[in-house]
N, C-alpha and C positions, 0 to 999 in steps of 0.2 A: 476483541469479546471471543466469548465462548459464542460458535456457531448454533448451539441448541437454545443462548440466551438472544438470539434474532430471533430464531425461530417462534418461541414464546412469544415474547413480545407483538410479533405479528402477529399469531393465532388471537391473542387477546384484541388487536387491532382491526382485525382482518372484519369486512363488512359479512354480515350473517348469510348472503348470498353465494360469496364463494367459495369453492369445495373445499376440500381438506389433504389438496396435494401437496405435499412438503409441508404439512404442518400449519397452512394459512401464507405461506411466505408467496406462494402462486397469485394470491392479490396484488401484489407488487414487485411483478415479474410481466417481460413480454411474453407473449403467447411461445415465440421461439424458446426462450428463456426458463418455462415450465416445462418441455419437452429435452432440452438439453441434457439436466442431471441423468436420465432415465439411462445415457451411454454409459453412465460409471457402473462398476458391479459391485463396489461397495457402498452400502446405504451410508456411512460415513461421511465418502467421498460426494454423496449426491447432497446433503445435507449442506457439508461445505461451499459447494457450488451455488447451490441456491442462497442461500444465507449471506455468502458475499455479492452475490450481483443486486439482490435485494437493498442489502447496507447500502453498497453503489447508488442506485435509485433513491433509496428514500432519501439520504444524506444529501444529494442533488437537490432532491424536492423541497428541502429545508432551506438549504444555500439558496436557493432561487423566490423563496415565499410562498412555495405551493404546500397544498395538504397533501398529505402521505397518499391519500387513493389517488393523487397523481404520477405519483412514481411510476405506475407501469405505462402510463403513456407517453411518458418522455420518450423525445428520440435520441436514441445512442447510438454513435456513430464508433467504426475502426477503421485506425489507416497505420499502415504498416511505415514506420520510418524507413524501414533498409529497402524495399521493394512496392511501397506505392499501394500496397492492396489493400481493399476497404473490406477483405472477409476475416482480416485478424489484424491484430495491433491493439495498441493504446487504445482505450472504449474511451468516448466525450461527450460531451453535452453542449450545446451552447449555452453560454451565459455564466459558465461556470468550470474552474479548472478540477480534476478528479484522479485520485489514483487508489487502486485496490488492493489487495494482498488476501491470498488463504493457505492457512498449514494447519493440518491434521487438527481439525476442531476447533479451530481459531479463526474469525476473518478482524479484517480493518478496512476502513476507506478514510480519506482524507481529503479535503475540499479546500479552494480557495478561489481568488480572484481570476475572472474569465482570461485566459491570456496568459497566465503563470506556467510555470515549469515547475511540477508537483507529482512529488514520487512518494509512495507508501511499501513497507514491507515487512512482513511477521514470518517469524520461522521459529518451528520447534528445535531446542537445543538437545544436539544426539548426546550420547553417551560417548562417543568419540568419532571426530571428523575422518574423513576417507582419506586413505593415503594418497599422498601427492596435491593436497589441499593446497600448502602455503604456497606452493608454484603454481599452481591456478588462479587463487584468490586473492593474495597477497602481492603486493608492490616489494621489492627488494629491503627497502628500508624498514618495512615491515615483517618483516622475517625475523624469527627468534632466531641468536647466534650467537657469537662470541660478543658482537659487538651492537647486534641488534637487542628490542627490546623482551622483555620476557611477557609470554603471551598462553594463557589456558585455552583448552577447546572453547571452553563458554566465550571467551574473550575473541578468538578468531570467530564466532559464528555473529559474534556483535557487529567485527569488522567488515562482516559478507552481508550481515543485512542492511549494514547503514551502505555499503557500495550499492546492492541491488536497489535499493529506494533512490542514489542518485542516479542510477543509469536509465532506472524507470522516467525519471523526471526530464532528462538530458533526451528522453524520447528513444534510446538506442539498443537499448536492452543489453544483451550476452552478444550484439554486435561489436561491443568495444570489451577488448579483452580485461576481465577484472583487474587482472595484474598488471594493467599498465595507467591506473588510477592510483595514486596518493592521495590519503586523508590525513590532515594536518589540522591540530589544533586553530580554529578561528581565531581572531581578535576584534575588536570593537569597530575597526573600520570594515569589517564585513557585514556587519548587520544595518538595518534600516535604519535604527533609532540608536544606534551604540549601547544598546543595553547588555546585561550580562552573559558572556556566551560561554560559560560552563558548560562541557561534557558536549558543545558544538562545535562539527569538524566543518573544516572545507575541503573540497575535492580540488587536486591536482592531479590533470590530464592532460599533458604534452600531446599536441597533436588533437585533441578532440575538445574543439572550442565549445560544446553542447555542456559536456562536461564539466570544464574546469571554472573554477568560483563557484558553483553548487553549495549550497550548507547541508548539512545535515545533522540530526539531533536525536538521541534515543529516547523513545515515549513508552508509557507504562505498558505492561504486557504483562498477561496471564503467570502465574508461577511457570517454570520451565521453558519461555518463548523469548525471544530478541525482538523487538519492532523500531523500526525508525521512518521518519519522515524528512524528504527532503525537499529544499527549492530556492530561489535566488536570493532570498532574504525573507527578514520577519520571523525567524525564528525564534524559542518554541511556540507553538500555535494552542490553544485553547482545547481539550477535549469537549465533544458532545457528548452527553447521555441520550440512552436508546429514549429515554421520557420525553426528551426534548426532541428527539427525532420525531418520533409519534405522536408531538402533539399537536392536536384540530387545529389550523389556520385561523389564529380569530379576523 
């Protein structure tokens, strides 16, 4: 969703005593997160940062059955799967699995049961991908050629977004070479309930057990963007509106 939509909803829901920093988003951020956007030079980047982190916290509060006002007080921790540092890495909140992403005016977040591997990614579709994209991002079987698939640049970005979601769900990020991950159509044996798997892909990554077998599916995104969510099973997932997220806990 648009970062501005999160800001506007936050402005309407923020308590009257909150300041005007980030259009009311500050009411749902930690003190550190309120200051962090100031390091960005562009106003658009500051908004994307604040909106994505506020949405992450608000979705966590909603999933945990808390009120929106509790979002700022949640204990969000980070752990790097590569080096073990707690100064960076995938953010987490006890009791819920979470993932977030932001890209040029849009943000998204996904939530699931605690302990689940979950990854979300959204990207703006560029007019043209960079030179060498196929070698960097696509497995040999995914690359266009005499015996390969036909693939537009938009199709390339959709594959890239799906792989980013998978690598986030695995907790490895770009420590794993995206070209070493192959995405293939899923079958009903790969889902929890044997439901329709149209559009769902399964990750195959020899030598990457955290990646191998994860499922990923595209999700609705604003025009000009591509988005996907990855998890071990249970895809696709229902969307949650801002109105639901900001609703007062009964």
